[in-house]
TIVO-2410 file (N, C-alpha, C; in nm, 3 decimals):
# residues 90
REC num residu      c1      c2      c3 atome chaine
REC   1      X  11.710  11.164  10.789     N      A
REC   1      X  11.723  11.121  10.917    CA      A
REC   1      X  11.644  11.006  10.951     C      A
REC   2      X  11.707  10.941  11.060     N      A
REC   2      X  11.634  10.812  11.095    CA      A
REC   2      X  11.613  10.791  11.243     C      A
REC   3      X  11.518  10.691  11.282     N      A
REC   3      X  11.490  10.687  11.402    CA      A
REC   3      X  11.460  10.536  11.416     C      A
REC   4      X  11.502  10.475  11.533     N      A
REC   4      X  11.483  10.334  11.562    CA      A
REC   4      X  11.343  10.276  11.570     C      A
REC   5      X  11.282  10.367  11.625     N      A
REC   5      X  11.121  10.336  11.650    CA      A
REC   5      X  11.036  10.428  11.632     C      A
REC   6      X  10.917  10.404  11.623     N      A
REC   6      X  10.804  10.505  11.620    CA      A
REC   6      X  10.810  10.588  11.755     C      A
REC   7      X  10.833  10.529  11.869     N      A
REC   7      X  10.838  10.590  11.982    CA      A
REC   7      X  10.959  10.702  11.992     C      A
REC   8      X  11.054  10.662  11.931     N      A
REC   8      X  11.170  10.747  11.932    CA      A
REC   8      X  11.143  10.869  11.846     C      A
REC   9      X  11.085  10.852  11.735     N      A
REC   9      X  11.048  10.955  11.639    CA      A
REC   9      X  10.960  11.063  11.718     C      A
REC  10      X  10.848  10.991  11.793     N      A
REC  10      X  10.759  11.082  11.870    CA      A
REC  10      X  10.822  11.152  11.969     C      A
REC  11      X  10.926  11.093  12.037     N      A
REC  11      X  11.001  11.161  12.153    CA      A
REC  11      X  11.064  11.286  12.107     C      A
REC  12      X  11.140  11.253  11.985     N      A
REC  12      X  11.217  11.359  11.929    CA      A
REC  12      X  11.147  11.482  11.877     C      A
REC  13      X  11.018  11.439  11.813     N      A
REC  13      X  10.929  11.531  11.774    CA      A
REC  13      X  10.862  11.620  11.882     C      A
REC  14      X  10.835  11.569  11.984     N      A
REC  14      X  10.768  11.608  12.100    CA      A
REC  14      X  10.873  11.715  12.181     C      A
REC  15      X  10.995  11.672  12.183     N      A
REC  15      X  11.077  11.738  12.252    CA      A
REC  15      X  11.159  11.854  12.173     C      A
REC  16      X  11.148  11.844  12.052     N      A
REC  16      X  11.217  11.941  11.957    CA      A
REC  16      X  11.161  12.098  11.985     C      A
REC  17      X  11.265  12.170  12.009     N      A
REC  17      X  11.236  12.300  12.050    CA      A
REC  17      X  11.278  12.390  11.908     C      A
REC  18      X  11.153  12.436  11.840     N      A
REC  18      X  11.149  12.495  11.718    CA      A
REC  18      X  11.210  12.630  11.713     C      A
REC  19      X  11.234  12.685  11.836     N      A
REC  19      X  11.306  12.818  11.847    CA      A
REC  19      X  11.460  12.830  11.837     C      A
REC  20      X  11.510  12.682  11.855     N      A
REC  20      X  11.663  12.681  11.838    CA      A
REC  20      X  11.694  12.650  11.690     C      A
REC  21      X  11.585  12.580  11.594     N      A
REC  21      X  11.629  12.565  11.466    CA      A
REC  21      X  11.705  12.457  11.418     C      A
REC  22      X  11.745  12.366  11.527     N      A
REC  22      X  11.851  12.266  11.470    CA      A
REC  22      X  11.786  12.131  11.535     C      A
REC  23      X  11.806  12.038  11.454     N      A
REC  23      X  11.778  11.889  11.481    CA      A
REC  23      X  11.899  11.814  11.536     C      A
REC  24      X  11.876  11.683  11.570     N      A
REC  24      X  11.992  11.624  11.629    CA      A
REC  24      X  12.086  11.574  11.523     C      A
REC  25      X  12.075  11.592  11.402     N      A
REC  25      X  12.171  11.558  11.288    CA      A
REC  25      X  12.279  11.663  11.283     C      A
REC  26      X  12.365  11.637  11.198     N      A
REC  26      X  12.479  11.713  11.163    CA      A
REC  26      X  12.434  11.830  11.086     C      A
REC  27      X  12.521  11.935  11.089     N      A
REC  27      X  12.493  12.064  11.033    CA      A
REC  27      X  12.475  12.055  10.876     C      A
REC  28      X  12.520  11.938  10.806     N      A
REC  28      X  12.514  11.920  10.661    CA      A
REC  28      X  12.394  11.867  10.624     C      A
REC  29      X  12.308  11.836  10.728     N      A
REC  29      X  12.156  11.777  10.681    CA      A
REC  29      X  12.078  11.901  10.641     C      A
REC  30      X  12.023  11.883  10.521     N      A
REC  30      X  11.926  11.973  10.456    CA      A
REC  30      X  11.786  11.943  10.472     C      A
REC  31      X  11.718  11.988  10.583     N      A
REC  31      X  11.588  11.955  10.604    CA      A
REC  31      X  11.494  12.032  10.512     C      A
REC  32      X  11.372  11.966  10.490     N      A
REC  32      X  11.280  12.017  10.423    CA      A
REC  32      X  11.211  12.165  10.467     C      A
REC  33      X  11.254  12.190  10.584     N      A
REC  33      X  11.218  12.308  10.628    CA      A
REC  33      X  11.329  12.415  10.585     C      A
REC  34      X  11.452  12.389  10.566     N      A
REC  34      X  11.542  12.475  10.528    CA      A
REC  34      X  11.520  12.521  10.381     C      A
REC  35      X  11.481  12.419  10.309     N      A
REC  35      X  11.430  12.458  10.171    CA      A
REC  35      X  11.303  12.536  10.152     C      A
REC  36      X  11.206  12.511  10.253     N      A
REC  36      X  11.077  12.584  10.254    CA      A
REC  36      X  11.122  12.720  10.286     C      A
REC  37      X  11.223  12.753  10.380     N      A
REC  37      X  11.249  12.888  10.416    CA      A
REC  37      X  11.341  12.958  10.320     C      A
REC  38      X  11.385  12.899  10.215     N      A
REC  38      X  11.480  12.959  10.120    CA      A
REC  38      X  11.360  13.017  10.004     C      A
REC  39      X  11.355  13.155  10.014     N      A
REC  39      X  11.290  13.232   9.944    CA      A
REC  39      X  11.363  13.274   9.805     C      A
REC  40      X  11.460  13.225   9.769     N      A
REC  40      X  11.504  13.251   9.649    CA      A
REC  40      X  11.425  13.224   9.513     C      A
REC  41      X  11.449  13.301   9.422     N      A
REC  41      X  11.357  13.270   9.299    CA      A
REC  41      X  11.387  13.144   9.238     C      A
REC  42      X  11.503  13.076   9.253     N      A
REC  42      X  11.534  12.950   9.200    CA      A
REC  42      X  11.458  12.842   9.274     C      A
REC  43      X  11.416  12.858   9.391     N      A
REC  43      X  11.355  12.761   9.479    CA      A
REC  43      X  11.202  12.742   9.431     C      A
REC  44      X  11.172  12.669   9.356     N      A
REC  44      X  11.023  12.631   9.324    CA      A
REC  44      X  10.956  12.523   9.406     C      A
REC  45      X  11.051  12.468   9.479     N      A
REC  45      X  10.986  12.356   9.565    CA      A
REC  45      X  10.922  12.418   9.711     C      A
REC  46      X  10.978  12.533   9.739     N      A
REC  46      X  10.923  12.586   9.875    CA      A
REC  46      X  10.778  12.580   9.886     C      A
REC  47      X  10.716  12.634   9.786     N      A
REC  47      X  10.563  12.653   9.802    CA      A
REC  47      X  10.504  12.493   9.802     C      A
REC  48      X  10.554  12.417   9.731     N      A
REC  48      X  10.506  12.262   9.728    CA      A
REC  48      X  10.538  12.208   9.877     C      A
REC  49      X  10.636  12.226   9.924     N      A
REC  49      X  10.679  12.174  10.063    CA      A
REC  49      X  10.576  12.224  10.160     C      A
REC  50      X  10.550  12.362  10.163     N      A
REC  50      X  10.467  12.424  10.251    CA      A
REC  50      X  10.327  12.359  10.236     C      A
REC  51      X  10.276  12.324  10.117     N      A
REC  51      X  10.155  12.283  10.092    CA      A
REC  51      X  10.144  12.138  10.144     C      A
REC  52      X  10.245  12.042  10.110     N      A
REC  52      X  10.241  11.911  10.152    CA      A
REC  52      X  10.273  11.885  10.295     C      A
REC  53      X  10.350  11.985  10.369     N      A
REC  53      X  10.396  11.937  10.505    CA      A
REC  53      X  10.359  12.092  10.566     C      A
REC  54      X  10.253  12.115  10.602     N      A
REC  54      X  10.234  12.256  10.655    CA      A
REC  54      X  10.289  12.274  10.819     C      A
REC  55      X  10.314  12.159  10.877     N      A
REC  55      X  10.371  12.172  11.012    CA      A
REC  55      X  10.511  12.194  11.008     C      A
REC  56      X  10.551  12.316  11.061     N      A
REC  56      X  10.684  12.359  11.040    CA      A
REC  56      X  10.775  12.267  11.129     C      A
REC  57      X  10.740  12.207  11.244     N      A
REC  57      X  10.811  12.132  11.325    CA      A
REC  57      X  10.840  11.992  11.279     C      A
REC  58      X  10.738  11.927  11.200     N      A
REC  58      X  10.746  11.802  11.133    CA      A
REC  58      X  10.858  11.839  11.029     C      A
REC  59      X  10.859  11.943  10.942     N      A
REC  59      X  10.936  11.960  10.821    CA      A
REC  59      X  11.091  11.950  10.866     C      A
REC  60      X  11.115  11.981  10.977     N      A
REC  60      X  11.259  11.982  11.014    CA      A
REC  60      X  11.310  11.845  11.044     C      A
REC  61      X  11.238  11.741  11.044     N      A
REC  61      X  11.278  11.610  11.052    CA      A
REC  61      X  11.285  11.532  10.915     C      A
REC  62      X  11.217  11.598  10.828     N      A
REC  62      X  11.233  11.527  10.668    CA      A
REC  62      X  11.351  11.605  10.602     C      A
REC  63      X  11.395  11.517  10.517     N      A
REC  63      X  11.500  11.556  10.429    CA      A
REC  63      X  11.461  11.642  10.327     C      A
REC  64      X  11.545  11.685  10.243     N      A
REC  64      X  11.500  11.782  10.132    CA      A
REC  64      X  11.419  11.714  10.008     C      A
REC  65      X  11.417  11.573  10.020     N      A
REC  65      X  11.308  11.500   9.942    CA      A
REC  65      X  11.183  11.446   9.997     C      A
REC  66      X  11.161  11.511  10.117     N      A
REC  66      X  11.053  11.480  10.217    CA      A
REC  66      X  11.032  11.334  10.268     C      A
REC  67      X  11.148  11.290  10.306     N      A
REC  67      X  11.175  11.165  10.344    CA      A
REC  67      X  11.217  11.142  10.487     C      A
REC  68      X  11.187  11.036  10.557     N      A
REC  68      X  11.233  11.012  10.687    CA      A
REC  68      X  11.222  10.853  10.706     C      A
REC  69      X  11.310  10.801  10.781     N      A
REC  69      X  11.319  10.664  10.820    CA      A
REC  69      X  11.280  10.647  10.960     C      A
REC  70      X  11.168  10.557  10.984     N      A
REC  70      X  11.134  10.518  11.113    CA      A
REC  70      X  11.113  10.374  11.120     C      A
REC  71      X  11.189  10.319  11.224     N      A
REC  71      X  11.178  10.165  11.231    CA      A
REC  71      X  11.219  10.082  11.124     C      A
REC  72      X  11.310  10.127  11.019     N      A
REC  72      X  11.357  10.052  10.920    CA      A
REC  72      X  11.267  10.075  10.803     C      A
REC  73      X  11.194  10.165  10.804     N      A
REC  73      X  11.085  10.201  10.684    CA      A
REC  73      X  11.106  10.343  10.642     C      A
REC  74      X  11.151  10.357  10.502     N      A
REC  74      X  11.151  10.490  10.452    CA      A
REC  74      X  10.997  10.542  10.420     C      A
REC  75      X  10.976  10.644  10.461     N      A
REC  75      X  10.847  10.722  10.448    CA      A
REC  75      X  10.888  10.840  10.347     C      A
REC  76      X  10.815  10.862  10.239     N      A
REC  76      X  10.814  10.961  10.133    CA      A
REC  76      X  10.692  11.029  10.118     C      A
REC  77      X  10.680  11.161  10.152     N      A
REC  77      X  10.556  11.245  10.117    CA      A
REC  77      X  10.576  11.300   9.980     C      A
REC  78      X  10.465  11.280   9.913     N      A
REC  78      X  10.452  11.316   9.772    CA      A
REC  78      X  10.297  11.385   9.754     C      A
REC  79      X  10.279  11.454   9.639     N      A
REC  79      X  10.164  11.517   9.604    CA      A
REC  79      X  10.057  11.418   9.618     C      A
REC  80      X  10.093  11.288   9.590     N      A
REC  80      X   9.984  11.168   9.574    CA      A
REC  80      X   9.973  11.105   9.738     C      A
REC  81      X  10.034  11.142   9.818     N      A
REC  81      X  10.028  11.093   9.958    CA      A
REC  81      X  10.155  11.057   9.999     C      A
REC  82      X  10.167  10.977  10.119     N      A
REC  82      X  10.285  10.926  10.185    CA      A
REC  82      X  10.310  10.778  10.130     C      A
REC  83      X  10.415  10.748  10.099     N      A
REC  83      X  10.452  10.623  10.058    CA      A
REC  83      X  10.562  10.553  10.151     C      A
REC  84      X  10.553  10.429  10.162     N      A
REC  84      X  10.654  10.341  10.231    CA      A
REC  84      X  10.712  10.254  10.123     C      A
REC  85      X  10.798  10.315  10.041     N      A
REC  85      X  10.853  10.226   9.933    CA      A
REC  85      X  10.957  10.121   9.953     C      A
REC  86      X  11.041  10.146  10.071     N      A
REC  86      X  11.148  10.053  10.095    CA      A
REC  86      X  11.144  10.021  10.234     C      A
REC  87      X  11.151   9.883  10.256     N      A
REC  87      X  11.179   9.833  10.406    CA      A
REC  87      X  11.322   9.810  10.402     C      A
REC  88      X  11.407   9.877  10.487     N      A
REC  88      X  11.557   9.877  10.490    CA      A
REC  88      X  11.601   9.754  10.580     C      A
REC  89      X  11.724   9.708  10.549     N      A
REC  89      X  11.784   9.590  10.613    CA      A
REC  89      X  11.887   9.649  10.691     C      A
REC  90      X  11.924   9.619  10.814     N      A
REC  90      X  12.052   9.675  10.870    CA      A
REC  90      X  12.156   9.555  10.885     C      A
***
């Protein structure tokens, strides 16, 4: 998921209704929260996702790789911290 600015992301996060369970993206978007809530035995990432991103609301905006793009910057959350590996050009 991507946002044009930090303000746009903050606005989306603040206005997100966790009870509805959907973000602004398409139904094909697999959020980190979808993976976290998959309690199947094959899902070894769920516990790690819950530990790295305890905020359920915030997990809805991250992709399955714990990434989000804000203001042309890709943020990736890992066990070693949050990284900004790629500045994107449009």
